[in-house]
Structure formats: structure tokens, C-alpha cells
ZAMARFI-719970 format. One record per residue (C-alpha): x, y, z; residue in three letters; chain. Coordinates in nm, 2 decimals. Each point is the difference from the previous one (the first is absolute). Example, Ala and Ser with C-alpha at 12.3 -4.5 7.8 and 13.67 -1.06 7.14 Angstrom:
REM ZAMARFI-719970
[[1.23, -0.45, 0.78], ALA, A]
[[0.14, 0.34, -0.07], SER, A]
***
This chain:
REM ZAMARFI-719970
[[1.20, -5.18, -3.31], MET, A]
[[0.03, -0.36, -0.06], ARG, A]
[[-0.35, 0.01, -0.16], ASN, A]
[[0.12, 0.27, -0.23], TRP, A]
[[0.29, -0.19, -0.10], LEU, A]
[[-0.20, -0.32, -0.08], ASN, A]
[[-0.26, 0.19, -0.18], GLU, A]
[[0.25, 0.17, -0.21], SER, A]
[[0.07, -0.09, -0.36], ASN, A]
[[0.33, 0.21, -0.05], HIS, A]
[[0.18, 0.12, 0.32], THR, A]
[[0.31, 0.19, -0.06], VAL, A]
[[0.24, 0.09, 0.30], ILE, A]
[[0.20, 0.33, 0.00], TYR, A]
[[0.30, 0.03, 0.24], THR, A]
[[0.23, 0.26, 0.12], GLY, A]
[[0.29, 0.05, 0.23], ALA, A]
[[-0.21, -0.10, 0.31], GLY, A]
[[-0.01, -0.35, -0.13], MET, A]
[[0.38, -0.01, -0.01], SER, A]
[[0.06, 0.17, 0.32], THR, A]
[[-0.19, -0.27, 0.19], GLU, A]
[[0.32, -0.23, -0.14], SER, A]
[[0.23, 0.26, 0.18], GLY, A]
[[0.11, 0.18, -0.31], LEU, A]
[[0.01, 0.40, 0.05], PRO, A]
[[-0.22, 0.21, -0.23], ASP, A]
[[0.06, 0.32, -0.16], PHE, A]
[[-0.25, 0.25, 0.13], ARG, A]
[[-0.07, -0.06, 0.39], SER, A]
[[0.08, 0.29, 0.19], SER, A]
[[0.33, -0.01, 0.15], GLY, A]
[[0.08, -0.37, -0.07], SER, A]
[[-0.06, 0.01, -0.40], GLY, A]
[[0.29, -0.02, -0.23], LEU, A]
[[-0.09, 0.33, -0.17], TRP, A]
[[0.05, 0.16, 0.34], GLN, A]
[[0.36, -0.10, -0.02], GLN, A]
[[0.07, 0.05, -0.35], GLU, A]
[[-0.09, 0.25, -0.28], ASP, A]
[[-0.16, -0.24, -0.27], PRO, A]
[[0.07, 0.24, -0.29], SER, A]
[[0.37, -0.04, 0.10], LYS, A]
[[0.03, -0.36, 0.06], ILE, A]
[[-0.30, -0.19, -0.16], ALA, A]
[[-0.03, 0.18, -0.33], SER, A]
[[0.12, -0.02, -0.35], THR, A]
[[0.19, 0.29, 0.06], ASP, A]
[[0.20, -0.17, 0.28], ALA, A]
[[0.04, -0.31, -0.24], LEU, A]
[[0.16, 0.23, -0.25], ASN, A]
[[0.20, 0.24, 0.22], ASN, A]
[[0.04, -0.16, 0.34], ASN, A]
[[0.06, -0.37, -0.08], VAL, A]
[[0.20, -0.10, 0.32], ASP, A]
[[-0.28, 0.16, 0.22], ALA, A]
[[-0.27, -0.17, -0.19], PHE, A]
[[0.16, -0.33, 0.00], ILE, A]
[[0.09, 0.01, 0.36], ASP, A]
[[-0.36, 0.09, 0.10], PHE, A]
[[-0.16, -0.27, -0.22], TYR, A]
[[0.25, -0.27, 0.09], ARG, A]
[[-0.11, 0.08, 0.37], THR, A]
[[-0.36, -0.06, -0.10], ARG, A]
[[0.06, -0.31, -0.19], VAL, A]
[[0.17, -0.14, 0.31], LEU, A]
[[-0.27, 0.11, 0.23], SER, A]
[[-0.26, -0.16, -0.20], VAL, A]
[[0.19, -0.34, 0.02], LYS, A]
[[-0.01, 0.03, 0.39], ASP, A]
[[-0.36, -0.02, 0.01], TYR, A]
[[-0.28, -0.23, -0.14], LYS, A]
[[-0.37, 0.02, -0.07], PRO, A]
[[-0.23, -0.01, 0.30], HIS, A]
[[-0.32, -0.24, 0.04], LYS, A]
[[-0.20, 0.27, -0.17], GLY, A]
[[0.19, -0.05, -0.31], HIS, A]
[[-0.04, -0.36, 0.02], HIS, A]
[[-0.38, 0.03, 0.05], ILE, A]
[[-0.03, 0.21, -0.31], LEU, A]
[[0.21, -0.29, -0.19], ALA, A]
[[-0.23, -0.26, 0.13], ASP, A]
[[-0.31, 0.22, -0.09], TRP, A]
[[0.14, 0.01, -0.38], GLU, A]
[[0.02, -0.38, -0.01], LYS, A]
[[-0.34, -0.03, 0.13], GLN, A]
[[-0.15, 0.24, -0.27], GLY, A]
[[-0.12, 0.26, 0.27], LEU, A]
[[0.24, 0.28, -0.14], ILE, A]
[[0.09, 0.04, -0.36], LYS, A]
[[0.28, 0.23, 0.03], SER, A]
[[0.23, 0.23, 0.21], ILE, A]
[[0.11, 0.36, -0.09], ILE, A]
[[0.29, 0.10, 0.22], THR, A]
[[0.19, 0.32, 0.05], GLN, A]
[[0.27, -0.19, 0.18], ASN, A]
[[0.33, -0.12, -0.15], VAL, A]
[[0.12, -0.28, 0.23], ASP, A]
[[-0.14, -0.28, -0.16], GLY, A]
[[-0.17, -0.15, 0.28], PHE, A]
[[-0.32, -0.08, -0.17], HIS, A]
[[0.17, -0.23, -0.24], GLN, A]
[[0.23, -0.14, 0.29], LYS, A]
[[-0.33, -0.12, 0.17], ALA, A]
[[-0.12, -0.16, -0.31], GLY, A]
[[-0.23, 0.26, -0.17], SER, A]
[[0.01, 0.00, -0.38], HIS, A]
[[-0.23, 0.28, -0.14], ASN, A]
[[0.20, 0.29, 0.13], VAL, A]
[[0.02, 0.34, -0.16], ALA, A]
[[0.30, 0.19, 0.15], GLU, A]
[[-0.08, 0.35, -0.08], LEU, A]
[[0.35, 0.12, 0.13], HIS, A]
[[0.21, -0.28, -0.13], GLY, A]
[[0.19, -0.23, 0.21], THR, A]
[[0.33, 0.00, 0.19], LEU, A]
[[0.05, -0.39, -0.06], THR, A]
[[0.12, 0.06, -0.34], LYS, A]
[[0.27, 0.25, -0.17], LEU, A]
[[0.05, 0.09, -0.35], HIS, A]
[[0.27, 0.18, -0.21], CYS, A]
[[-0.09, 0.38, -0.04], GLN, A]
[[0.17, -0.02, -0.34], SER, A]
[[-0.09, -0.32, -0.17], CYS, A]
[[-0.28, -0.11, 0.20], GLY, A]
[[0.12, -0.34, 0.10], LYS, A]
[[-0.16, -0.15, 0.31], GLU, A]
[[0.19, -0.13, 0.30], TYR, A]
[[-0.09, -0.15, 0.35], ASN, A]
[[0.03, 0.25, 0.28], SER, A]
[[0.29, -0.25, 0.14], GLU, A]
[[0.21, 0.21, -0.23], GLU, A]
[[-0.03, 0.31, 0.25], TYR, A]
[[0.05, -0.23, 0.30], VAL, A]
[[0.34, -0.10, -0.15], ASN, A]
[[0.09, 0.35, -0.08], LYS, A]
[[-0.02, -0.06, -0.38], GLU, A]
[[-0.15, 0.34, -0.10], PHE, A]
[[0.08, -0.02, -0.38], TYR, A]
[[-0.12, -0.18, -0.33], CYS, A]
[[0.23, -0.21, -0.22], GLU, A]
[[-0.06, 0.28, -0.24], CYS, A]
[[0.11, 0.26, 0.24], GLY, A]
[[-0.32, 0.15, 0.08], GLY, A]
[[-0.13, 0.07, 0.37], ILE, A]
[[-0.21, -0.27, 0.15], LEU, A]
[[-0.29, 0.17, 0.16], ARG, A]
[[-0.31, -0.15, 0.21], PRO, A]
[[-0.31, -0.07, -0.23], SER, A]
[[-0.20, 0.26, 0.19], ILE, A]
[[-0.17, 0.33, -0.08], VAL, A]
[[0.22, 0.27, 0.09], LEU, A]
[[-0.09, 0.36, 0.07], PHE, A]
[[-0.03, 0.15, -0.37], GLY, A]
[[-0.11, -0.32, -0.15], GLU, A]
[[-0.36, -0.10, -0.13], MET, A]
[[-0.16, -0.30, 0.14], LEU, A]
[[0.03, -0.31, -0.22], PRO, A]
[[-0.28, 0.04, -0.24], GLN, A]
[[-0.09, -0.37, -0.04], GLU, A]
[[-0.01, -0.05, 0.36], THR, A]
[[-0.20, 0.32, 0.05], PHE, A]
[[-0.25, -0.11, -0.28], GLN, A]
[[-0.03, -0.34, 0.16], PHE, A]
[[-0.07, 0.16, 0.33], ALA, A]
[[-0.26, 0.24, -0.15], LEU, A]
[[-0.19, -0.29, -0.19], SER, A]
[[-0.02, -0.18, 0.36], GLU, A]
[[-0.13, 0.29, 0.18], ALA, A]
[[-0.27, 0.03, -0.27], GLU, A]
[[-0.09, -0.37, 0.03], LYS, A]
[[0.00, -0.02, 0.37], ALA, A]
[[-0.33, -0.04, 0.20], ASP, A]
[[0.20, 0.00, 0.32], LEU, A]
[[0.31, 0.21, 0.04], PHE, A]
[[0.20, -0.02, 0.32], ILE, A]
[[0.27, 0.25, 0.08], VAL, A]
[[0.26, -0.13, 0.26], LEU, A]
[[0.26, 0.23, 0.15], GLY, A]
[[0.01, 0.30, -0.22], SER, A]
[[-0.06, 0.37, 0.09], SER, A]
[[-0.13, 0.03, -0.34], LEU, A]
[[0.19, 0.32, -0.04], SER, A]
[[0.22, -0.08, -0.31], VAL, A]
[[-0.13, 0.09, -0.36], THR, A]
[[-0.10, -0.15, -0.21], PRO, A]
[[0.00, -0.33, 0.18], ALA, A]
[[-0.26, 0.12, 0.25], ASN, A]
[[-0.26, 0.03, -0.29], GLN, A]
[[-0.05, -0.37, -0.02], PHE, A]
[[-0.24, -0.02, 0.30], PRO, A]
[[-0.21, 0.27, -0.14], LEU, A]
[[-0.01, -0.16, -0.33], ILE, A]
[[-0.12, -0.32, 0.15], ALA, A]
[[-0.27, 0.18, 0.19], LYS, A]
[[-0.11, 0.19, -0.29], GLU, A]
[[-0.05, -0.32, -0.19], ASN, A]
[[-0.21, -0.15, 0.30], GLY, A]
[[0.24, -0.15, 0.20], ALA, A]
[[-0.03, -0.04, 0.39], ARG, A]
[[0.29, 0.21, 0.15], LEU, A]
[[0.20, -0.14, 0.31], VAL, A]
[[0.28, 0.20, 0.16], ILE, A]
[[0.25, -0.15, 0.27], VAL, A]
[[0.23, 0.27, 0.11], ASN, A]
[[0.17, 0.10, 0.33], ARG, A]
[[-0.09, 0.37, -0.06], GLU, A]
[[-0.29, 0.14, -0.20], PRO, A]
[[0.02, 0.05, -0.34], THR, A]
[[-0.15, 0.26, -0.25], GLU, A]
[[-0.20, -0.24, -0.15], LEU, A]
[[-0.17, -0.15, 0.31], ASP, A]
[[-0.31, 0.20, -0.05], ARG, A]
[[-0.06, -0.21, -0.34], TYR, A]
[[0.05, -0.33, 0.18], ALA, A]
[[-0.27, -0.24, 0.07], ASP, A]
[[0.21, -0.14, 0.30], HIS, A]
[[0.30, 0.16, 0.18], VAL, A]
[[0.23, -0.15, 0.27], ILE, A]
[[0.26, 0.23, 0.17], HIS, A]
[[0.29, -0.09, 0.27], GLY, A]
[[0.01, -0.36, -0.06], ARG, A]
[[0.26, -0.25, -0.14], GLU, A]
[[-0.07, -0.12, -0.35], ILE, A]
[[0.10, -0.34, 0.06], GLY, A]
[[-0.24, -0.05, 0.29], LYS, A]
[[-0.29, 0.15, -0.20], VAL, A]
[[0.06, -0.23, -0.28], LEU, A]
[[0.04, -0.29, 0.26], ALA, A]
[[-0.35, 0.07, 0.13], GLU, A]
[[-0.16, 0.03, -0.34], TRP, A]
[[0.18, -0.33, -0.09], ASN, A]
[[-0.16, -0.19, 0.29], SER, A]
***
């Protein structure tokens, strides 16, 4: 694998929930422990909830903002940041909203589902730091509701970010998936787009994915941080 990294001119990393769970954060879809096993997303993490069930919406997302602050990037995040500085990787496409890639030092990060590290006013669009939620400040100076700058159920992916990710997938000659079940559309199309454009595809995930059969190399059942550390040695 290290040889593939060294040979590649445009390596793109794609990360999902498995990248964050190694830092201790709970994910959404795991059987039994996933957050969506405990909450109905359509009732709590949707545009409908924001408009019609504000107290429950704010309570849920304040808990998520606080939980992110209880954890930090793991060694895998830091290795990726070092690789970017060395020019080994060009960009990171992530489904995660915790901001851990940036906290570890990565810069060229496309956050497909937005970020919990920022808030914005639903009415006027003014941006705020997530500390507002920590301090129980839930309303903009204009009177509008402050919401996390993430993609809710019922919303489109941010188009500028999506187009950047698409362009990166098309340019990649090595595309590495880390910790994604590759079950969420349209985000799971990027590995296939990379493959169709001639890239080598590597998938590292605890469980098998639907796209394993297209991959040039697959690793199951291992911690991402340990795999990246091996490739880094």
C-alpha cells in the first residue's frame, strides 16, 4: 500500500463514521448502539423538526455538540494531516460532521454533510460558533433560530462541496475509503466515479461493503488508526 501512495499523483481519502467512532463518538447506524436505533431521524434531525419541534431539535443537537467536544482526533486523523503536508494526499472527502480532520491539521477537506463546529441562523444566515449552543444561546440577534451547519434530513447536500468532491473523485488515481459502509447515496457514488476514471480503489471498513467487489484492496475488521500507522512506517 505504501508503494501505491508513493506512486500516486492524486490520492483522495474518503472517510465515514468508522473514522470517528475510533475517537469514541457514537455513530448513527450501528445495530443496537447507533443513534438512529434510539431516535427517529425524521422526528429529531429534520427540517420538519426544526420548524415544528424546535425544543426537541435543539436539545438533541446541543447534546451532539457537547459530545463532540468530549472527544478528539485519533492518530489516524493526524497521519492524514501529515500526509497532506507531505503532498501524499490531495484532499479528504468526509461524511462526518465532527471537524476532527481540521482539528488534526488537515486543510483540503470537503464536508459533505456539513459541520457541528458552526451554527447559522435559519432566518438571516448569520454564522456563529457552536459555543453558542454550549452556553445555551439558541437564537440569533435577529430573533431567528440558531441551527448547526449540517445537512438535515429533507435537505440537499451543499452543491459547492459536492462539486468539489466530484472533481476530486474524477482526478484521483488512488481513492482510499476509511470507515464507511458506503450505503448512503449520493455520497457513496464517489468511489465508483474514481474507479471508473481509472483510480485504484482501497476500502478499509470493519464490515463488508456493497462496493468491496470493485476494490483493488479491501481490509475488514481492523482499526483504521493502526492500518494507517502501518502504511506510515
